[in-house]
C-alpha positions as CSV (number, residue, x, y, z in Angstrom):
1,M,-11.7,6.7,-1.2
2,H,-9.6,9.7,-0.3
3,S,-6.5,11.4,-1.5
4,D,-3.8,11.9,0.6
5,T,-4.9,15.3,2.4
6,G,-7.8,13.2,3.3
7,V,-10.4,14.8,1.0
8,R,-12.9,12.4,-0.3
9,R,-12.2,11.6,-4.0
10,P,-14.6,12.3,-6.7
11,P,-15.3,8.8,-8.6
12,S,-13.2,8.3,-11.4
13,W,-15.8,6.9,-13.6
14,I,-18.1,10.8,-13.2
15,L,-14.4,12.6,-14.2
16,F,-13.6,10.1,-17.4
17,T,-17.6,10.5,-18.2
18,I,-17.3,14.3,-18.0
19,S,-14.2,14.3,-20.0
20,V,-15.7,12.5,-22.8
21,V,-18.6,14.9,-22.8
22,G,-16.0,17.9,-23.7
23,V,-15.1,15.8,-26.7
24,T,-18.5,16.0,-28.0
25,L,-18.5,19.0,-28.5
26,I,-16.8,18.4,-32.3
27,T,-16.4,14.9,-32.9
28,P,-19.8,13.4,-33.7
29,I,-20.1,16.6,-35.8
30,A,-16.9,16.6,-37.7
31,P,-17.8,13.6,-40.0
32,V,-21.0,15.3,-40.8
33,I,-19.9,18.8,-41.8
34,P,-20.3,18.2,-45.5
35,D,-24.0,17.2,-45.1
36,I,-24.2,20.1,-42.7
37,L,-23.1,22.8,-45.0
38,R,-25.0,20.9,-48.3
39,A,-28.6,21.3,-45.9
40,L,-27.9,24.6,-44.9
41,D,-26.8,25.8,-48.4
42,A,-22.9,27.1,-47.2
43,P,-19.8,27.0,-48.9
44,E,-16.9,24.8,-48.0
45,S,-15.1,27.5,-46.5
46,A,-17.9,27.8,-43.6
47,A,-16.8,24.2,-41.8
48,G,-14.0,26.5,-40.0
49,L,-17.0,28.6,-38.5
50,I,-19.0,25.4,-37.5
51,L,-16.2,24.0,-35.4
52,G,-14.1,27.5,-34.8
53,S,-17.3,29.1,-33.0
54,A,-17.6,26.2,-30.8
55,T,-13.7,26.5,-29.5
56,L,-13.3,30.1,-30.0
57,P,-14.7,30.7,-26.2
58,G,-12.0,28.5,-24.9
59,I,-9.3,30.9,-25.7
60,L,-9.9,34.0,-23.2
61,L,-12.3,32.0,-20.8
62,A,-10.7,28.7,-19.9
63,P,-7.9,30.8,-18.0
64,V,-11.0,32.8,-16.3
65,I,-12.5,29.8,-15.5
66,G,-9.3,28.1,-13.6
67,V,-8.9,31.5,-11.6
68,L,-12.4,31.0,-10.6
69,A,-12.4,27.4,-9.8
70,D,-8.8,28.6,-7.2
71,R,-11.0,30.8,-5.8
72,W,-14.7,29.1,-5.5
73,G,-13.9,25.6,-5.8
74,R,-14.1,23.1,-8.7
75,R,-17.6,21.8,-8.0
76,R,-18.8,25.0,-7.9
77,V,-17.4,25.9,-11.5
78,L,-17.7,22.8,-13.1
79,L,-21.8,22.0,-12.7
80,P,-22.8,25.5,-14.2
81,C,-20.0,24.7,-17.3
82,L,-22.3,21.6,-17.6
83,V,-25.9,23.1,-17.4
84,L,-24.6,25.7,-20.4
85,F,-23.1,22.7,-22.5
86,A,-26.2,20.8,-22.1
87,A,-28.6,23.7,-23.0
88,A,-27.0,25.0,-25.6
89,G,-26.1,21.8,-27.3
90,T,-29.6,20.7,-27.4
91,L,-30.8,24.3,-29.2
92,S,-28.5,23.5,-31.5
93,I,-30.8,20.5,-32.9
94,L,-32.9,24.0,-34.0
95,S,-30.8,25.8,-36.3
96,T,-31.8,26.8,-39.4
97,S,-28.8,28.6,-41.1
98,V,-24.9,28.2,-40.5
99,A,-25.0,31.7,-38.7
100,M,-27.6,30.3,-36.4
101,L,-25.8,27.6,-35.6
102,A,-22.3,29.2,-35.2
103,T,-23.7,31.0,-32.7
104,I,-25.5,28.6,-30.2
105,R,-22.5,26.5,-30.6
106,F,-20.5,29.9,-29.2
107,F,-22.6,29.5,-26.1
108,Q,-22.2,26.1,-26.2
109,G,-18.2,26.2,-26.3
110,I,-18.3,28.9,-23.0
111,G,-19.5,25.8,-20.9
112,A,-17.2,23.5,-22.7
113,A,-14.2,25.5,-21.7
114,G,-14.6,24.5,-18.4
115,L,-15.3,20.6,-18.4
116,I,-12.0,19.0,-19.7
117,N,-9.3,20.9,-18.2
118,L,-11.4,21.1,-14.7
119,V,-11.3,17.1,-14.6
120,I,-7.3,17.6,-15.0
121,V,-7.2,20.0,-12.3
122,L,-9.7,17.3,-10.0
123,I,-6.9,14.6,-10.8
124,G,-3.9,16.6,-9.8
125,D,-5.6,17.5,-6.7
126,H,-6.5,14.2,-5.3
127,W,-3.6,11.8,-7.4
128,D,0.0,12.3,-7.4
129,G,3.1,10.7,-8.7
130,T,3.3,7.3,-10.9
131,D,-0.7,7.5,-9.5
132,R,-1.7,10.8,-11.4
133,V,0.0,9.9,-14.2
134,R,-2.0,6.5,-14.4
135,M,-5.3,8.4,-14.0
136,L,-4.2,11.3,-16.9
137,G,-3.4,7.8,-19.1
138,R,-6.9,6.6,-18.1
139,N,-8.5,9.7,-18.4
140,S,-6.8,9.9,-21.9
141,A,-8.0,6.8,-22.7
142,A,-11.3,7.6,-22.1
143,L,-11.3,10.4,-24.4
144,T,-9.9,8.6,-27.1
145,A,-12.6,5.7,-26.7
146,G,-15.0,8.5,-27.1
147,I,-13.3,10.2,-30.3
148,A,-13.3,6.0,-31.4
149,A,-17.0,6.3,-30.6
150,L,-18.3,9.2,-30.9
151,P,-17.4,10.0,-35.0
152,T,-19.3,6.7,-35.8
153,I,-22.5,7.6,-33.8
154,G,-22.7,11.0,-35.2
155,G,-22.4,9.5,-38.7
156,A,-25.0,7.2,-38.2
157,L,-27.4,9.4,-36.4
158,A,-26.9,11.6,-39.9
159,D,-27.5,8.7,-42.0
160,W,-30.5,7.7,-40.0
161,L,-32.0,11.4,-39.1
162,G,-30.5,13.7,-41.3
163,W,-27.7,16.6,-40.3
164,R,-29.3,16.9,-37.1
165,G,-28.9,13.5,-35.9
166,P,-25.7,14.0,-34.2
167,F,-26.8,17.1,-31.8
168,Y,-29.3,14.3,-30.2
169,V,-26.5,13.3,-27.6
170,Y,-26.5,16.5,-26.2
171,P,-29.9,16.0,-24.2
172,L,-28.3,13.3,-23.0
173,V,-25.4,15.5,-20.9
174,F,-28.3,16.4,-18.9
175,L,-28.1,13.1,-17.0
176,V,-24.1,13.7,-16.7
177,L,-25.2,16.6,-14.8
178,L,-27.3,14.8,-12.3
179,A,-24.4,12.2,-11.9
180,A,-21.7,15.5,-11.1
181,M,-24.3,16.6,-8.5
182,R,-24.6,13.4,-6.5
183,T,-21.2,12.3,-7.0
184,L,-18.8,15.3,-7.1
185,P,-17.0,16.0,-3.3
186,K,-18.2,19.7,-2.4
187,D,-15.0,20.4,-0.1
188,Q,-12.9,21.1,-3.2
189,P,-9.7,23.3,-2.2
190,T,-9.9,26.9,-2.6
191,S,-7.4,29.8,-3.1
192,A,-7.5,31.9,0.8
193,T,-4.8,34.4,-1.0
194,G,-6.2,37.8,-2.8
195,V,-7.1,37.9,-6.6
196,G,-3.3,39.5,-7.0
197,A,-1.1,37.0,-5.4
198,Q,-3.1,34.4,-6.8
199,L,-2.5,35.8,-10.1
200,R,1.4,36.5,-9.5
201,A,1.9,33.0,-8.0
202,S,0.2,31.9,-11.3
203,G,2.3,34.0,-13.5
204,K,5.4,32.8,-12.2
205,V,4.7,29.6,-13.3
206,L,3.4,30.4,-16.4
207,R,6.4,31.9,-17.4
208,T,8.6,29.2,-16.8
209,P,10.6,28.4,-20.2
210,V,9.0,24.8,-19.6
211,V,5.5,25.9,-19.4
212,L,5.6,27.9,-22.3
213,G,7.1,25.2,-24.4
214,L,4.5,22.6,-23.7
215,F,1.7,25.3,-24.3
216,G,3.6,26.0,-27.6
217,L,3.1,22.4,-28.8
218,E,0.0,21.7,-27.5
219,V,-1.0,24.9,-29.9
220,V,0.5,23.5,-32.8
221,V,-0.8,19.9,-32.5
222,M,-4.0,21.0,-31.8
223,V,-3.9,23.4,-35.2
224,A,-2.7,20.1,-37.3
225,I,-5.5,18.0,-36.0
226,F,-8.3,20.4,-35.8
227,G,-7.3,22.0,-38.9
228,L,-6.4,19.0,-41.2
229,I,-7.8,15.8,-39.7
230,L,-11.1,16.9,-38.6
231,T,-11.9,19.6,-41.2
232,V,-9.9,19.0,-44.2
233,L,-9.8,15.0,-44.3
234,P,-14.0,14.2,-43.8
235,F,-14.0,16.3,-47.5
236,H,-10.8,14.5,-48.5
237,L,-12.5,11.2,-47.6
238,E,-15.8,12.1,-49.7
239,E,-14.0,13.7,-52.6
240,A,-11.2,11.3,-53.1
241,Y,-12.6,7.8,-52.0
242,G,-16.6,8.2,-52.0
243,L,-16.7,7.5,-48.2
244,S,-20.4,8.2,-46.7
245,A,-21.4,10.0,-43.7
246,G,-21.3,7.0,-41.7
247,A,-18.0,5.7,-43.1
248,R,-16.2,8.9,-42.8
249,G,-16.9,8.2,-38.7
250,L,-16.0,4.9,-38.4
251,F,-12.9,5.8,-40.5
252,L,-12.0,9.4,-37.8
253,G,-12.7,6.7,-34.9
254,A,-10.3,3.9,-35.8
255,P,-7.3,5.6,-34.8
256,S,-8.8,6.6,-31.3
257,L,-8.4,2.4,-31.0
258,V,-4.9,2.7,-31.0
259,S,-4.7,6.0,-29.0
260,F,-6.9,3.9,-26.3
261,W,-4.1,1.6,-25.6
262,I,-1.5,3.7,-25.5
263,S,-2.6,6.1,-23.3
264,L,-4.0,3.2,-20.7
265,N,-0.3,2.2,-20.7
266,I,1.5,5.5,-20.6
267,A,2.5,5.2,-17.0
268,R,4.3,2.4,-18.1
269,I,5.9,4.0,-21.1
270,T,7.2,7.5,-19.7
271,Q,8.4,5.2,-16.5
272,R,10.4,3.3,-19.3
273,F,11.5,6.0,-21.6
274,G,10.9,9.0,-20.0
275,R,8.3,11.8,-21.3
276,F,10.5,13.8,-23.6
277,R,11.0,10.6,-25.6
278,A,7.1,10.2,-25.9
279,I,6.5,13.9,-26.8
280,T,9.2,13.7,-29.4
281,F,8.9,10.5,-30.6
282,G,4.8,11.5,-31.0
283,L,5.5,14.5,-32.9
284,V,7.6,12.4,-35.6
285,V,4.7,9.8,-36.1
286,F,2.3,12.8,-36.7
287,G,4.4,13.7,-39.3
288,A,4.7,10.7,-40.8
289,S,0.4,10.0,-40.3
290,F,0.0,13.5,-42.5
291,F,2.5,12.2,-45.0
292,V,0.5,9.2,-45.8
293,L,-2.7,11.0,-45.6
294,G,-1.6,13.4,-48.1
295,S,-0.5,11.0,-50.2
296,P,-2.1,9.0,-53.3
297,V,-2.6,5.9,-51.6
298,P,-5.5,2.9,-51.6
299,L,-7.9,3.4,-49.0
300,S,-6.0,0.6,-46.8
301,V,-2.8,2.5,-46.5
302,L,-4.7,5.4,-45.8
303,V,-6.4,3.6,-42.8
304,A,-2.6,2.7,-41.8
305,G,-1.5,6.3,-41.9
306,A,-4.8,7.5,-40.0
307,L,-3.8,4.5,-37.1
308,L,-0.4,6.2,-36.8
309,W,-2.1,9.4,-36.1
310,G,-3.8,7.7,-33.0
311,L,-0.3,6.1,-31.9
312,A,1.2,9.7,-31.6
313,E,-1.9,11.5,-29.9
314,G,-1.6,8.4,-27.4
315,L,2.0,9.1,-26.4
316,T,2.0,12.9,-26.5
317,F,-1.2,14.2,-24.7
318,P,-0.9,12.4,-21.5
319,A,2.8,13.2,-21.0
320,L,1.9,16.8,-22.1
321,L,-0.4,17.0,-19.6
322,D,1.4,14.9,-16.8
323,R,4.5,17.6,-17.1
324,I,1.9,20.7,-16.8
325,T,-0.1,19.5,-13.8
326,E,3.3,18.7,-12.2
327,A,4.7,22.3,-12.7
328,A,1.5,23.9,-11.4
329,G,0.9,24.2,-7.4
330,T,-2.3,23.3,-5.7
331,E,-3.2,26.9,-5.2
332,S,-2.5,27.8,-9.0
333,R,-3.4,24.6,-10.7
334,G,-6.9,25.6,-11.8
335,T,-5.4,28.7,-13.4
336,V,-2.2,27.3,-15.1
337,I,-4.3,24.0,-16.6
338,A,-6.8,26.3,-17.6
339,V,-4.3,28.6,-19.5
340,G,-3.4,25.6,-21.0
341,A,-6.7,24.8,-21.8
342,G,-6.7,28.2,-23.7
343,A,-3.8,27.2,-25.7
344,V,-5.2,24.2,-26.8
345,R,-8.7,26.2,-27.7
346,L,-6.7,28.6,-29.6
347,G,-5.1,25.6,-31.9
348,Q,-8.8,24.1,-32.2
349,T,-10.2,27.4,-32.8
350,V,-7.4,29.1,-35.4
351,G,-7.0,24.9,-36.9
352,P,-10.5,24.6,-38.9
353,L,-10.3,28.1,-40.0
354,L,-7.1,27.7,-41.8
355,G,-8.2,23.8,-42.8
356,G,-11.0,25.5,-44.5
357,V,-8.6,28.2,-46.3
358,A,-6.2,25.5,-47.1
359,L,-9.1,23.3,-48.9
360,V,-10.3,26.2,-50.8
361,G,-6.4,27.3,-51.7
362,V,-4.3,24.3,-51.8
363,G,-6.5,21.4,-51.7
364,A,-6.5,18.5,-49.2
365,P,-3.5,16.6,-50.1
366,T,-0.9,19.7,-50.2
367,A,-2.7,20.5,-46.8
368,F,-1.3,17.1,-45.3
369,L,2.0,17.5,-46.8
370,A,2.8,20.6,-45.3
371,G,1.5,19.4,-42.2
372,A,3.9,16.6,-42.1
373,A,6.4,19.1,-42.6
374,L,5.4,21.0,-39.9
375,L,5.4,18.5,-37.5
376,G,8.5,16.5,-38.5
377,G,10.0,20.2,-38.2
378,L,8.6,20.7,-34.5
379,A,10.1,17.3,-33.7
380,V,13.4,18.1,-34.9
381,V,13.5,21.8,-33.2
382,V,12.8,20.0,-29.8
383,V,15.4,17.4,-30.0
384,I,18.1,19.9,-31.2
385,G,16.8,22.7,-28.8
386,K,17.2,20.1,-26.3
387,F,13.8,21.3,-24.7
388,R,13.7,18.5,-22.3
389,F,10.1,18.5,-20.6
390,T,11.6,15.8,-17.5
């Protein structure tokens, strides 16, 4: 199958698989963080270091990777990223201290900086209009399927093999690398302009109020998800509800089932209601979810609150990505989307650090209620300010 430009399209299954590889950076590890810290004799505040060290490289390197992808081609940048990700992830198994683990995960984060964002770039290269929205929704569905399964897998591996168990998923990434080498087309678009002209063209897009607003939303939502859901919630589930690593993995994965269904139908939803309503309603639902998670409720009600988070995620992220992809032309698409990925990584890095501080300073319930106020307030600001991302 070929795109409108006549270039052979990459198979959708390899794109979705690479995206799932990208989320293994965090999702199989998050439910096991308490076990890792106990095994390595580290305080709870070190939770942010284990997660944040892996996301930190993407803040600065994702935009650089985007520039290189625009100049050299998508394939020639994506494959080395897969190599580094797989190699560093495999080495994590040998860690004997939090410092060693964080250092190795920093290098793994360098490889991760070129995975999901370049998949989005490839989708933007080869699909347009409603087909692009549908592909982005399917890619988000693949991501959420991974997010649903991987915490459970990580928790089960930890129960079986100890805290190192989840890290055994990373050698499998070498198989994905081999598949990508065989299936990704070699004729990816490259920039024919000079570096200065390329950066000026990209900067013009990046400075538009719509793109800046979208990036800002990505940062705030990622701070909330990575700070509250992936850092604070595992401790809350263990301390307040006595859940084991496996049970925590099931809990963290359950909301992705809702997000999966919403993502598969996002093209239909945005056609009927528009991207603006999808994004703003998603922010409101995020706030409601965090309110429930921070309240003294039975476990069954807590599960319902978590499912709301899955609904919000399915509504917001595909709509945000589609609008950002639409704003970037082919020549600057890699750079613009990668800068957005850098913004996401910023939120993913700051979130765990703030989450670790919140655990020690105010406790899990107060942290979730503060998150509810933040996301609900952001939705009000977006509506009153009429930031219509259409």
